[in-house]
C-alpha positions in Angstrom: -13.3 102.7 34.9 -12.4 101.3 38.3 -15.5 103.0 39.9 -17.7 101.8 37.0 -16.4 98.2 37.5 -16.9 98.4 41.3 -20.4 99.8 40.8 -21.4 97.1 38.4 -20.0 94.3 40.5 -21.7 95.7 43.6 -25.0 96.0 41.8 -24.8 92.4 40.6 -23.8 91.2 44.1 -26.6 93.2 45.7 -29.2 91.6 43.3 -27.9 88.1 43.9 -27.7 88.6 47.7 -31.3 90.0 47.8 -32.7 87.1 45.7 -30.8 84.5 47.7 -32.1 86.1 51.0 -35.7 86.3 49.7 -35.7 82.8 48.4 -34.0 81.4 51.6 -36.7 83.1 53.8 -39.5 81.8 51.6 -40.6 85.3 50.3 -40.0 84.2 46.7 -41.3 80.7 46.3 -40.5 80.5 42.6 -39.7 77.4 40.6 -36.2 77.3 39.1 -37.5 78.0 35.6 -39.5 81.0 37.0 -36.3 82.4 38.7 -34.5 82.2 35.3 -37.4 84.0 33.6 -37.4 86.7 36.2 -33.7 87.2 35.8 -34.0 87.5 32.0 -36.8 90.1 32.4 -34.6 92.0 34.8 -31.8 91.9 32.3 -34.0 93.1 29.6 -35.1 96.0 31.7 -31.5 97.0 32.6 -30.6 96.7 28.9 -33.4 98.9 27.7 -32.5 101.5 30.3 -28.9 101.3 29.2 -29.7 101.7 25.5 -31.9 104.8 26.3 -29.2 106.3 28.6 -26.4 105.8 26.1 -27.9 108.6 24.0 -27.2 111.1 26.8 -24.5 109.5 29.0 -22.6 107.0 26.9 -20.3 105.5 29.4 -22.9 104.9 32.1 -25.4 103.7 29.6 -22.8 101.3 28.2 -22.1 100.0 31.7 -25.8 99.3 32.2 -25.9 97.5 28.9 -22.9 95.5 29.8 -24.5 94.7 33.2 -27.6 93.4 31.5 -25.5 91.0 29.4 -23.7 89.9 32.5 -27.1 89.1 34.1 -28.1 87.1 31.0 -24.8 85.1 31.3 -25.5 84.5 35.0 -29.0 83.3 34.1 -27.5 81.0 31.5 -25.2 79.4 34.0 -27.9 79.2 36.6 -30.2 77.5 34.1 -27.6 74.9 33.1 -25.1 73.8 35.8 -26.8 75.6 38.7 -30.5 74.7 38.6 -30.4 72.0 35.8 -33.4 73.7 34.0 -31.7 73.1 30.6 -28.8 70.9 29.6 -25.3 72.3 30.4 -24.2 72.3 26.7 -27.2 74.5 25.9 -26.3 76.9 28.7 -22.7 77.1 27.6 -23.8 77.6 24.0 -26.1 80.4 24.9 -23.4 82.1 27.0 -21.0 81.8 24.1 -23.5 83.4 21.7 -24.2 86.2 24.1 -20.4 86.8 24.5 -19.8 87.0 20.8 -22.8 89.2 20.2 -21.5 91.6 22.7 -18.0 91.4 21.2 -19.3 92.3 17.8 -21.4 95.2 19.2 -18.5 96.6 21.3 -16.2 96.5 18.3 -18.7 98.2 16.1 -19.5 100.9 18.7 -15.8 101.4 19.7 -16.9 101.4 23.3 -14.3 100.5 25.9 -16.6 100.8 29.0 -19.1 98.5 27.5 -16.4 96.0 26.6 -14.8 96.1 30.1 -18.0 95.6 32.0 -19.4 92.9 29.8 -16.1 91.0 29.4 -15.3 91.0 33.1 -18.9 89.8 33.7 -18.5 87.1 31.1 -15.3 86.0 32.8 -16.8 85.7 36.3 -20.2 84.3 35.3 -19.1 80.7 35.7 -17.9 81.4 39.2 -21.0 83.3 40.3 -23.3 80.4 39.5 -20.9 77.6 40.2 -22.6 74.4 41.3 -19.3 73.1 42.8 -19.2 70.2 40.4 -17.0 71.8 37.7 -17.1 70.7 34.1 -13.6 71.1 32.8 -14.5 70.7 29.1 -17.4 73.2 29.3 -15.1 75.7 31.2 -12.3 75.4 28.6 -14.6 75.8 25.6 -16.4 78.7 27.3 -13.1 80.4 28.4 -11.5 80.0 24.9 -14.6 81.4 23.2 -14.8 84.4 25.6 -11.1 85.2 25.3 -11.2 85.0 21.5 -14.3 87.2 21.4 -12.6 89.6 23.7 -9.5 89.8 21.5 -11.7 90.3 18.5 -13.6 93.2 20.1 -10.5 95.0 21.2 -8.7 94.5 17.9 -5.9 97.1 17.3 -7.4 99.7 19.6 -5.1 101.2 22.3 -7.5 100.4 25.2 -5.1 100.1 28.1 -7.8 99.3 30.7 -9.4 96.7 28.5 -6.1 94.9 28.0 -5.5 94.8 31.8 -9.0 93.4 32.3 -8.4 90.9 29.5 -5.1 89.6 31.0 -6.6 89.4 34.5 -9.6 87.4 33.2 -7.3 85.2 31.1 -5.2 84.4 34.2 -8.3 83.7 36.3 -9.8 81.4 33.6 -6.6 79.5 32.9 -5.7 79.0 36.6 -9.2 77.8 37.3 -9.1 75.3 34.4 -5.8 74.0 35.6 -7.1 73.7 39.2 -10.2 71.9 38.1 -8.2 69.6 35.8 -5.7 68.8 38.6 -8.5 68.0 41.1 -10.3 65.8 38.5 -7.0 63.9 37.9 -6.5 63.4 41.7 -10.1 62.1 42.0 -9.7 59.7 39.1 -6.4 58.4 40.6 -8.0 58.0 44.0 -10.9 56.1 42.5 -8.6 53.8 40.4 -6.5 53.0 43.6 -9.6 51.9 45.6 
């Protein structure tokens, strides 16, 4: 599971780094909406490959399917808070729908690798595409939804790795929400003092 997780995160980082480099150098002069569409097409391709591969190699196919859903979540965040192509509430809503769809699918399939890859991706998606502004309400609603969906998908199964991933993600999301809330309180106090 560790190697699968590292491979998926490395693949996501490599794609993001390549696209950032290509856009920064002017090789890809795409509008923000076109970037999102290209990302969604890429996610659909990875997802189709993962579904086909699951018939022969279930864990690797599941990891690819989870990666495709992570790319969709990254695209949702990029479309909302990152590039402002769509309203933030719509981006958060789309990400929540994707997270719950995955939770239902992973529960039905009893597939721990799929759950681990997709859940960890869902947990880090807000940080990958962070605009630096931080919307505490959106983050709290998203985090609660992802954590509830994660618990639902695991259910009573003895998935030791999944529970470790779950508790790590819960710690990350809770500490980030607390930090964003604290910095928002400090800014509002500073503004009221001036």
